[in-house]
N, C-alpha and C positions, 0 to 999 in steps of 0.2 A: 152899762160899763163892766158890770160883773159877769154879764153873759160872753163879752168880748173877751175878757182875760181868761175865762174857763174854756172858751173855743180855742184861744190861742195855746192854754196849756194842753189841752187835747191833741191838738196839731202837732205840738213839739213832743208830746208822749209818743204819738203814732211814728214820728219820723226816727226817734230814738229806737224805737223797737225795730224798725225796717233796717237801721244803720248797723244795728247789733245782731242781726239774724246770724245763725251760725251757718257757716261756709266751709265746704271742703274743697281744697284745690287738686285737681288731676292735671298733673304735667303732660305737655304733648310736645314730644322731642320728635320733630319732622323737619324735613328739607323743603322750604318754601322758595328757595331759590337754587341755582347751580343745575347740574346735569339730571338731576333726579326730582327738582322742583315740582315738575307737573305731576308726578306720582304723588310725592309727598301731600299736594294740595288735595287729591282725589283721595288719599286715605284719611287726611282730617275731615273731608266732606262727611263720612259715613260718623266720626266722633260728633261733628257738630250737629248733624241731624239727630243723632241719638240723645244729644245734650238738649236739643230743642223739644224732641219728644218727651224726655224725662229728665226735667231740670233740678229734681229733688231725689233725695235718699234718706231712707230711716237707718240711722245708725245708733245703736245703743238706747233706743227708745226716744232719740231726738231727730226731727226731720231736718237734713241741712242742705242749703242750695248747693248746686256743684258748679264749681267754675272751672273752665278750660284755661289753663295758662299756657301759653305758646312760646316756644323757642326754636327758632330756624337754625338747624346745624348746617346749613348751607351745601348739603351733599358733600361734605368735605371731612375728612378724619382729622384735619387740622383743626378747623372749627368746632367740631363736636364736643370736646371737653369746655369750652368756653360755653356753648349753648346748655350743656348740663349742668353746669355751676349756676347758670342764671336760674335755671328750675329750682335747684337745692336752695337757693337764696329766697325763693319765693314760698317755701315752706309747703310744698306739695306732699300729699299723703302716699301717692303713687305715681307712676309715669308711664305713658303708652308711647311706643315707637321702637325703631323707626322704620320708616321704608328706607330700606338699604342696610346691608349686613356691616360694611365697613365704618360707617357711622354709628351702628349700634356697639361695635366692639369699641371704638375709640371712646365714646361716652359713658362706657359702662364702668370703668375704674372709679369715676367722680361719683356716680350714684353708688356704688358698693362702698366707698368711703362714707359717705354720708347716711349709709344705713336705708336708702329709698329703694323699694322694689320697682321693678320695671315689667311691664307686660309688652313682649315684642309682638308686632303686628304681622309684618310680612317679611322680616329679617331671617332667611331661611339658613344661613351659613351655621353649621353646628358648633363653630367656635364662639358663637355669641353666648349660649347658655353653659358650655362645658366648663366645670369647676367655677360657675359664677352661682351660686346659691340665690342671689337677689334678683336674678334675670329669669322669667318665665316667657312662653310663646304661645301664640294661639294658631300658628299656621303649621304646615307640614315643613320638613327640613330638605337641604340638598341630598343627603345621603339616601333618601327616599324619591325626590323628584328628577335626581339624574338617572337612576335606573328606570323609573316610569318612562322617560323620554327615549331612553336608548332603547326599551323594548318596543315604543311604538315606532321609531325610527327603522329599526331592523325587522320587526315582523309584520307591522301594518303598512308602512311606506315602502316596504322592500329595499331598503339603502343597504348598500355594501360599502361605500365610501361616504363619510362624514366630514367635512371641513368645519373645525370648531374655531371660532373667533371670539376673542374677548379682550376687554381693555387690560393692559399691562398694569400689573399691581393692586388690580381691584378684586378684594375678596370674594365678592359675591360670582362676579364673571367666571374667575380661574377656579374657585371652589366647584361651582355647579360644573364646569367643563371637565374637572377631573372627574365627578362623580358619575357624568356621562358618559366619558371616553373609556373609563376601565370596563364597566359591564357591556359597553357597546364591543369593544374587542374581544371580551370573553364569548359574547355571542357568534363571534366570527366576523365581525364588522372591521373596518380600517378607519379608525379616526384619525384625523391630521389635525394637530393644534397649532394655532397661531395666535400672535397678539397684535395689538396695535396701541401706539403711545396715547397718553391722555392728550385730548385737544384736538384729536384727528379729526377732519372733516370731508378727507377725499379717500373713500374705500374702494375706488376703482382698482387698485391693483390686488386688494384682497378678493375681490370678486372674480377677477381674473385668474388668480391662483386657484381659486376654489373651481372654475372650469376646467383650468390645465390639469388639475389632479383628477378630473373625472368625477367629482362629488356629486351625489345624487341628492344631498342635504347639506345646506349651510346651517350650522348650528351657532346661534349668536346671541347667548342670554346677556345683553348689555342694556343700558339705560335707554330711557325713551328717546333722550336727543339723539344719541348714537342711533339707534333702532329706525326712527325717521329718515335719518339720512341714508342709512343702508337701504331701506325699502325704496326710496325714491332712485338711487344709483343703480339698484338691482333692476329695477323697470326700464331705466335707461339703456341698460346693458342687454336687455330681454335675456335674462338668465333662464336656463331650464331647469335648474335644481328648485327643490322646495326650502323656504326658509322655516327655520324651527326656532322656537325661543322658550323661555321658562316663564315664570310669573311677572317678570318685570316688562315684558312685551305686551302683556294684558291691559292696553289701553286704547280706549276710542280714538285718541290723537295716533297711533301706531296704526290701527285698522283703516283710519281715514287715508293715511300714506299710501295704502294699497289700491284706493280706489281708482277705477278707469286704467287699471294697469293689469297685465297677466301674472304677477306675482302670486305666488301660492305661500302663505303665512299660517302655520300652525302653532300654537303655544299650549302649554300646560299651566293650570290656573287653579283658582279656588271656589270661584262660582261662575254661572252662567244666567244672564238675564233671562227671568221667566220660571226659574226655579221656585219662586216665593212670590206670586203675583200680586199678594197684599204688601209686601215691603216694597216691592217695584213701584206700585202704585202711589205710595205715600213717599217713597223718596223722589221720585220724578215729579210730583206736584211741588213739594218743597224746593227742589232745584228750580224748576220754573216760575217760581215765586220769589225768587232771590237772585237778582242779576249777577251778583259778586259769586256766587256758589255756581253758577251756570258758567260763568267765564272759567272759574277754576277747575271746572269739569271739563274743559276743552270746547266750551260753546255749545255743546248739545246734551242732552238728557240721557245718554247712552250710559248704562250703569257699569262702572267698573269693579271688578272683584275686590280690588284693594279698598274700595269704599265700604263694602260689606264686611271686611275684616276690620276696619277701623270702628264700624258700628258695633260688632261683636265685641271687640276689646273694651269699649266704653262699658258695654253691660256686664263683661267679666269683671271689670274694676270695680262695678257697682256692689256685685256679689260678694268681692273680696272685703269690700269697707263693710258690708252688712255682717259677714262672716266673723270680721275682725272686733265688731261692736265698738270700733274706737277709729279716730282720725290719724293715730299714731303709725307712722310707717313701720315701725317694727311688728306691731299687731297685725297689720295688713300683710307684710312678709310671711308673719306665721300661719296666717289663715290661707295664703294662696294655695299652697299644695292640696288642699282639700276643696278647693272650689271646682264646681262643675257648674256648666251653663248650656242650654239648649239654643244656639244661636241660628242665624239665618244661614250660617255657612256650615252647619252641622253641630253635633256634640262637641262640646269643650270639657277636657279635662287633662291633667298635667300627668306625666310620669315621672320617675325619680329625679330625672334631670333637669324638669321644669319644662320640658318640650310637650306640645300637645299630641295626644294619641289619634293622629291621622293614618288612614289607611288607603285612600283614594284622592285622585286630582281630576280635574275636570280637563277635557282635552276640546279646543274649539279652534275654528279657522276664520279668518277674515274673508268677509264676503266682497269682492273687487267690484261689486256693481253698486252697492249699497253705501259700503264702508262700515258696516255693522259686524258682530261676530256671529258665528253660528256655531251651536253645539254640535260637536263632533261623538265623543264618548265620555264615559267616566273610566279611567284607566287605574289600574294597581299593578304592582309588581307581581309577576308570575313566577 
């Protein structure tokens, strides 16, 4: 009887110890629904893989379990503050996200008021971090990406006229178009800017306009949902111009939409599969062992650059927690400016504005036979 009591006491102690294990919460502020849901899910996959790979972190001499706490911002600036407030209520120490500059900007005041630092993953609009000392980011920004694409269109593609098309009122679309159009015009090109209303599904007239204007390139830095429709309809019209996109078009879902067509699609992005074989192998194995993850990746194991950025953002957050020596958000925010990390996407450190010091972008093209991406070049602003 005594042995049974002793065993029960030992089991209760073990349970209590497990239940009281130290945990640090990292908020994940991403779209899992809406127009950017596909991209948000792929960005989260990188965080989830990193968390599976490294589920603990030592902070101030104590080992903590790392818990990812999710909030779906719905790809909507209207829903973003509610999602941000949800993470604040969960007592997170730092937040990762978001895929999409509009939702990042919309959720930012909530995080600022709560004193919680945020590490942007692929939100490239400069307004995300400008005058927002709580917001950092590990990706390049549109004032860099725009000129990179303008130089590529003018000097490599030989384009003289580019038809620029984005969603009306979308910060990312309109911001990147401006940062493309201005330098393209300075180079001697003719940028023609147009917009479509939210919810558009028929892009026939816009594609016809691009042809009518004699465009050599259609620049369409839009969401994955819009991009796939544009690709399919461009193929149906048999357009002669090249389609050019920013980092949001770097998705296996978009590349797949060009398969079996004559559409030429080129994008700028953060990473090309094959640049880090060890990472690629591990990530693909994890994807293929996890049916839900494979579904969220579009049904195959092609690696999206946003997944790599999500992976690097997770480890950047761990470095910030270790440097802070505390789970207190204020301490993490104070530590972030000095954080450096060598990630899969390259070296990460922040400038005085909280932006990553990035000086190059990957240019790649969709293979219309396989639906895969092929590396073209590493591009800088000349």
